[in-house]
C-alpha positions as CSV (number, residue, x, y, z in Angstrom):
1,M,24.7,3.3,-8.9
2,A,24.6,4.2,-5.4
3,E,26.6,2.8,-2.8
4,N,25.4,-0.5,-1.0
5,T,25.6,0.3,3.0
6,A,22.3,-1.2,3.7
7,H,21.7,-2.1,7.3
8,K,20.0,-5.6,6.1
9,E,21.0,-8.3,3.4
10,I,17.3,-9.2,3.4
11,V,14.4,-7.0,4.6
12,R,11.4,-8.5,5.0
13,I,8.0,-7.0,4.8
14,G,4.7,-8.1,5.2
15,G,1.8,-6.6,3.3
16,A,-1.1,-6.1,6.2
17,T,-4.2,-4.6,4.7
18,A,-5.3,-3.8,0.9
19,S,-8.2,-1.1,2.5
20,F,-9.1,0.6,5.1
21,S,-11.9,-2.2,6.2
22,D,-9.5,-4.8,5.7
23,T,-9.1,-7.9,8.0
24,A,-8.5,-8.3,11.6
25,L,-6.5,-11.2,11.6
26,S,-3.6,-10.2,8.9
27,V,-1.4,-8.3,11.4
28,P,-1.7,-11.1,14.3
29,Q,-0.8,-13.5,11.4
30,L,2.1,-11.7,10.4
31,L,3.7,-10.8,13.6
32,E,3.0,-14.4,14.3
33,A,5.7,-15.3,11.6
34,G,7.8,-13.8,12.7
35,N,11.1,-11.9,11.7
36,L,9.5,-9.1,9.5
37,D,11.5,-5.7,9.8
38,Y,8.2,-4.0,8.6
39,L,4.5,-4.2,8.5
40,V,2.9,-2.2,5.5
41,F,-0.8,-0.9,5.3
42,D,-2.4,0.7,2.4
43,Y,-5.7,2.3,3.1
44,L,-6.5,4.4,0.6
45,A,-8.4,3.6,-2.9
46,E,-9.7,6.5,-4.7
47,G,-13.5,6.2,-3.5
48,S,-11.5,6.1,0.4
49,M,-10.5,9.9,-0.6
50,G,-13.9,11.1,-0.5
51,I,-15.3,8.9,2.6
52,F,-12.4,10.3,4.6
53,G,-13.0,14.1,3.4
54,R,-16.9,13.5,4.2
55,M,-15.6,12.2,7.3
56,Q,-13.5,15.9,8.0
57,A,-16.4,17.6,7.1
58,A,-18.6,15.9,9.5
59,D,-16.2,16.3,12.2
60,P,-12.6,18.8,11.3
61,A,-10.6,16.2,14.0
62,A,-11.9,13.2,11.8
63,G,-10.5,12.2,8.2
64,F,-8.4,9.3,8.5
65,G,-8.8,5.2,9.5
66,T,-10.0,4.7,12.6
67,D,-9.3,1.4,12.0
68,F,-5.3,1.8,12.1
69,L,-6.0,2.4,16.4
70,T,-8.7,0.1,17.2
71,V,-8.3,-2.6,14.5
72,H,-5.0,-3.5,12.9
73,V,-2.4,-1.8,14.6
74,G,-3.2,-0.1,18.3
75,P,-4.6,-3.8,19.9
76,H,-1.1,-5.1,18.7
77,L,1.6,-1.9,19.8
78,H,3.5,-3.9,22.2
79,E,3.9,-7.2,20.3
80,I,5.3,-4.7,17.4
81,A,7.4,-2.9,20.1
82,A,9.2,-5.9,21.4
83,Q,9.7,-7.5,18.0
84,G,11.1,-4.1,16.5
85,V,9.0,-4.0,13.5
86,K,8.2,-0.7,11.8
87,V,5.2,0.4,10.4
88,V,4.4,2.0,7.5
89,A,0.5,3.1,6.4
90,N,-1.5,5.8,4.8
91,A,-4.2,5.5,7.0
92,G,-3.9,9.2,7.3
93,G,-6.4,9.8,4.7
94,V,-7.1,13.9,4.8
95,N,-6.0,14.0,8.5
96,P,-2.3,12.7,8.7
97,S,-1.6,14.7,11.8
98,G,-4.8,14.2,13.4
99,L,-4.0,10.3,13.0
100,A,-0.5,10.9,14.4
101,A,-1.5,12.7,17.6
102,A,-4.1,9.8,18.4
103,L,-1.5,7.4,17.9
104,E,1.0,8.9,20.0
105,A,-1.7,9.6,22.6
106,L,-2.3,5.6,22.5
107,I,1.5,4.6,22.3
108,A,1.2,6.7,26.2
109,E,-1.8,5.7,27.1
110,Q,0.0,1.7,26.7
111,G,3.3,2.9,28.6
112,L,5.1,2.1,25.3
113,S,8.1,4.3,23.8
114,L,7.5,4.6,20.3
115,T,8.5,7.0,17.6
116,V,5.8,8.3,15.6
117,A,6.4,10.7,12.0
118,H,3.4,11.5,9.6
119,V,3.7,12.7,6.1
120,E,1.7,15.9,4.7
121,G,1.7,18.3,1.5
122,D,-0.3,15.9,-0.5
123,D,-3.9,18.2,0.5
124,L,-4.5,20.5,-1.8
125,R,-8.0,21.6,-0.7
126,D,-6.1,24.8,-0.4
127,R,-5.4,25.4,-3.5
128,I,-8.2,24.7,-5.8
129,A,-9.3,28.2,-7.1
130,E,-5.4,28.4,-8.4
131,L,-5.6,24.9,-9.5
132,R,-9.4,25.3,-11.3
133,A,-8.1,29.4,-13.0
134,A,-4.5,27.2,-14.5
135,G,-7.3,25.1,-16.8
136,H,-6.5,21.7,-15.0
137,C,-9.0,19.1,-16.6
138,D,-9.1,15.1,-16.0
139,M,-5.9,13.2,-17.8
140,F,-8.2,11.0,-19.6
141,D,-11.2,12.4,-20.8
142,G,-10.7,16.6,-20.9
143,A,-13.3,16.9,-18.4
144,P,-13.2,20.4,-16.7
145,F,-12.3,20.4,-13.1
146,P,-15.1,19.7,-11.1
147,E,-17.3,22.3,-8.4
148,R,-18.0,21.0,-4.9
149,V,-15.1,19.0,-4.5
150,I,-14.5,17.1,-1.0
151,S,-10.8,15.4,-1.2
152,A,-7.7,16.6,-3.7
153,N,-4.3,14.6,-3.5
154,A,-2.0,14.6,-5.0
155,Y,0.0,11.3,-5.1
156,L,3.6,11.7,-3.3
157,G,6.5,9.4,-3.9
158,A,8.6,7.4,-1.1
159,F,11.2,9.9,-0.1
160,P,9.6,11.5,2.6
161,I,8.3,7.8,4.3
162,A,12.4,7.1,3.2
163,A,13.3,10.8,5.4
164,A,11.1,9.6,8.4
165,L,12.4,6.6,8.6
166,A,16.1,7.9,8.6
167,A,14.9,10.7,11.5
168,G,14.5,7.6,13.5
169,A,10.5,7.2,13.2
170,D,9.0,3.9,14.5
171,I,5.3,4.3,12.5
172,V,4.7,6.3,9.7
173,V,1.3,7.7,8.3
174,T,0.9,9.1,5.4
175,G,-1.7,10.9,3.3
176,R,-2.3,10.3,-0.1
177,V,1.1,8.5,-1.4
178,V,1.2,6.1,-4.4
179,D,0.1,3.0,-2.8
180,S,3.4,1.4,-3.7
181,A,5.5,4.0,-1.8
182,V,4.3,2.3,1.4
183,V,7.2,-0.4,0.4
184,L,9.3,1.7,-1.7
185,G,10.4,4.1,1.4
186,P,11.7,1.3,3.5
187,L,13.8,-0.1,1.0
188,I,15.1,3.4,0.1
189,H,16.2,3.6,3.7
190,E,17.4,0.2,4.5
191,F,19.0,0.2,0.6
192,Q,20.0,3.9,0.4
193,W,19.0,4.2,-2.6
194,T,19.3,7.4,-4.5
195,P,16.8,9.6,-6.5
196,N,19.3,8.2,-9.8
197,D,18.5,4.6,-9.0
198,H,16.0,3.9,-11.5
199,D,15.8,0.4,-12.1
200,L,15.8,0.0,-8.4
201,L,13.1,1.9,-7.8
202,A,11.4,0.3,-10.0
203,A,11.9,-3.0,-8.7
204,G,11.2,-1.6,-5.1
205,T,7.8,0.0,-7.2
206,L,7.1,-3.5,-8.2
207,A,7.7,-5.2,-5.0
208,G,5.3,-2.4,-3.1
209,H,2.5,-3.1,-6.1
210,L,2.6,-6.8,-5.2
211,L,2.5,-6.2,-1.4
212,E,0.3,-3.3,-1.0
213,C,-3.1,-5.5,-2.1
214,G,-2.9,-7.5,0.6
215,A,-4.3,-11.2,-0.3
216,Q,-4.6,-10.5,-3.7
217,V,-1.2,-11.9,-4.5
218,T,-2.0,-14.8,-2.4
219,G,-4.4,-16.2,-4.3
220,G,-7.5,-14.0,-3.2
221,T,-8.7,-13.2,-6.7
222,F,-7.2,-15.1,-8.5
223,T,-8.7,-16.7,-12.1
224,D,-8.3,-20.5,-10.6
225,W,-9.9,-20.2,-7.9
226,R,-10.0,-23.7,-7.2
227,E,-6.3,-24.4,-6.3
228,V,-6.6,-21.8,-3.8
229,P,-7.1,-23.4,-0.5
230,D,-8.5,-22.9,2.8
231,W,-10.1,-19.1,2.1
232,A,-11.0,-18.5,5.5
233,N,-7.3,-18.8,6.9
234,M,-5.9,-16.8,3.6
235,G,-2.3,-15.9,4.3
236,Y,-1.1,-12.3,3.9
237,P,2.2,-11.5,1.8
238,I,5.3,-11.5,2.8
239,G,8.2,-9.8,0.4
240,E,12.1,-10.9,1.1
241,C,13.4,-7.9,-0.3
242,H,17.0,-8.1,-1.4
243,A,19.3,-4.5,-2.4
244,D,19.5,-5.3,-5.6
245,G,15.7,-5.1,-6.4
246,T,15.1,-8.5,-6.2
247,L,12.4,-9.9,-4.1
248,V,11.2,-13.2,-3.1
249,I,7.0,-13.4,-2.8
250,T,6.1,-15.7,0.1
251,K,3.2,-15.9,3.0
252,P,3.1,-17.6,6.4
253,K,3.3,-21.6,7.0
254,G,0.3,-22.5,7.6
255,T,-1.9,-20.5,6.4
256,G,-4.2,-20.3,3.1
257,G,-4.0,-18.7,0.2
258,L,-1.6,-19.9,-2.4
259,V,1.7,-17.7,-3.9
260,S,2.9,-19.8,-7.4
261,I,3.8,-17.8,-10.5
262,G,0.1,-16.7,-11.9
263,T,-1.0,-15.2,-8.8
264,V,1.9,-13.2,-8.7
265,A,1.4,-12.3,-12.1
266,E,-1.7,-11.3,-12.4
267,Q,-1.2,-9.0,-9.2
268,L,1.8,-7.6,-11.2
269,L,-1.0,-6.7,-14.1
270,Y,-3.0,-5.5,-11.7
271,E,-4.3,-1.4,-12.4
272,V,-1.5,-1.6,-14.7
273,D,-2.7,0.3,-17.8
274,D,0.8,-0.1,-20.1
275,P,3.1,-2.3,-18.2
276,S,6.4,-0.7,-19.9
277,D,5.4,2.6,-18.6
278,Y,3.7,2.2,-15.3
279,I,4.3,5.8,-14.2
280,V,4.5,6.8,-10.5
281,A,6.0,9.7,-8.7
282,D,9.6,8.1,-8.5
283,V,10.2,6.8,-11.6
284,R,8.9,5.4,-14.9
285,C,8.9,1.8,-14.3
286,D,9.1,-0.7,-17.4
287,F,7.8,-4.5,-16.1
288,S,7.6,-6.0,-19.2
289,E,10.8,-8.0,-19.0
290,V,10.2,-9.1,-15.3
291,R,10.8,-12.8,-14.5
292,L,8.8,-14.7,-12.1
293,E,10.5,-18.2,-11.0
294,L,8.3,-20.6,-8.6
295,L,11.7,-21.3,-6.3
296,A,9.6,-23.3,-3.9
297,S,6.0,-23.9,-2.6
298,D,4.6,-20.6,-1.8
299,R,7.6,-18.9,-3.0
300,V,8.1,-16.9,-6.3
301,R,11.2,-14.7,-7.3
302,V,11.0,-11.6,-8.9
303,S,13.2,-9.9,-10.9
304,G,13.8,-8.0,-14.2
305,A,11.8,-4.4,-13.2
306,R,13.5,-1.4,-15.3
307,G,13.2,1.9,-14.7
308,R,13.6,6.0,-16.8
309,P,13.7,9.2,-14.6
310,P,10.1,10.2,-13.4
311,T,8.1,13.1,-15.1
312,D,7.7,16.5,-13.7
313,R,4.1,16.2,-12.8
314,Y,2.2,14.4,-9.5
315,K,-1.0,12.7,-10.7
316,V,-4.1,14.3,-8.7
317,C,-7.1,12.2,-7.4
318,I,-10.3,14.2,-6.9
319,T,-13.5,13.2,-5.6
320,F,-16.4,15.8,-5.7
321,D,-20.1,16.0,-5.4
322,Q,-22.3,15.9,-7.9
323,G,-25.8,14.6,-6.2
324,W,-25.2,10.8,-6.6
325,R,-25.2,8.2,-3.6
326,G,-23.5,4.9,-4.3
327,I,-24.2,1.4,-2.7
328,A,-22.1,-1.3,-3.1
329,Y,-22.5,-5.0,-3.2
330,Q,-20.1,-7.7,-3.5
331,P,-19.8,-9.2,-6.8
332,I,-18.9,-12.8,-7.8
333,I,-17.6,-12.4,-11.3
334,G,-15.6,-14.9,-14.0
335,E,-16.0,-18.8,-14.3
336,D,-18.0,-20.7,-12.4
337,A,-19.1,-17.4,-10.6
338,R,-21.9,-19.3,-8.6
339,E,-20.1,-22.0,-7.4
340,K,-17.2,-19.5,-6.4
341,A,-20.7,-16.9,-5.0
342,E,-21.2,-20.7,-2.9
343,R,-17.7,-21.2,-1.2
344,Q,-17.3,-17.1,-0.2
345,P,-19.6,-17.6,2.4
346,E,-18.9,-20.1,3.4
347,A,-15.3,-19.1,4.2
348,L,-16.7,-15.5,5.3
């Protein structure tokens, strides 16, 4: 176990986005709540990588989340600097260096002094021929390596983010990292966790997994949606993270939404195939004995994650052109879907 030389007893992290097109209301809401150490942003669904890849194919200088500059962080840089809040985001898409350069220009334009770092090394497009020749195939169905690749990115872990913060970065932007790494990286840095602290890394991964999908953990997609008040003012999550790996999930006072055993449990299982063996770059997580405890209204304590050493491989996401174009609608599913669908546009 690593010696605890934490900078703080509790690190407070606000989860501000669950996609690159998420709400413009979350950042001012979380900043107004005050007393945050970090704001984190998850921009990169698997399909997003194809979108960013196409953007860069049309313009080599593009390929990152411009919302980061125009909506989520750029307009709030003065308040972020005044509060001393650090920012971690995978908004770099397929061009994290391009986003970092644009962000540095914006910071200079606003007369601020903030240090920006970017994490790269996930982009494998220059190694496509090598990977294909090695016989790599789809991990689920064994399909052969695709042709006409748009993007190819390994899911990097959290330690490069922690290194950037240790080097003095105020804002860290990455390409494709494990979604939860945007939270785990700050916790590794603040609490001085090491690669061998497997239980703590699993706990930090769980904290990231709960926070990185934004308002899902605060009732945004809750099965018992009737219990969730004020969708139009949905509160975004705050994680109060402790050096022993425990955390409390909450949200800003006076906001809509709900933090309950149910909302946290549903997000814990979201996109988790095997809760006893959830594999990320830094650790293999066992969430099967995680305990959830309601401490007070909108405050749930999470504990009990366990970890094992990581695998010797990285997962890779590849998007490719197969001659189809998709059009997305907003699906409303589940019990009483019609009534739920009537309530959603009212909130919007």
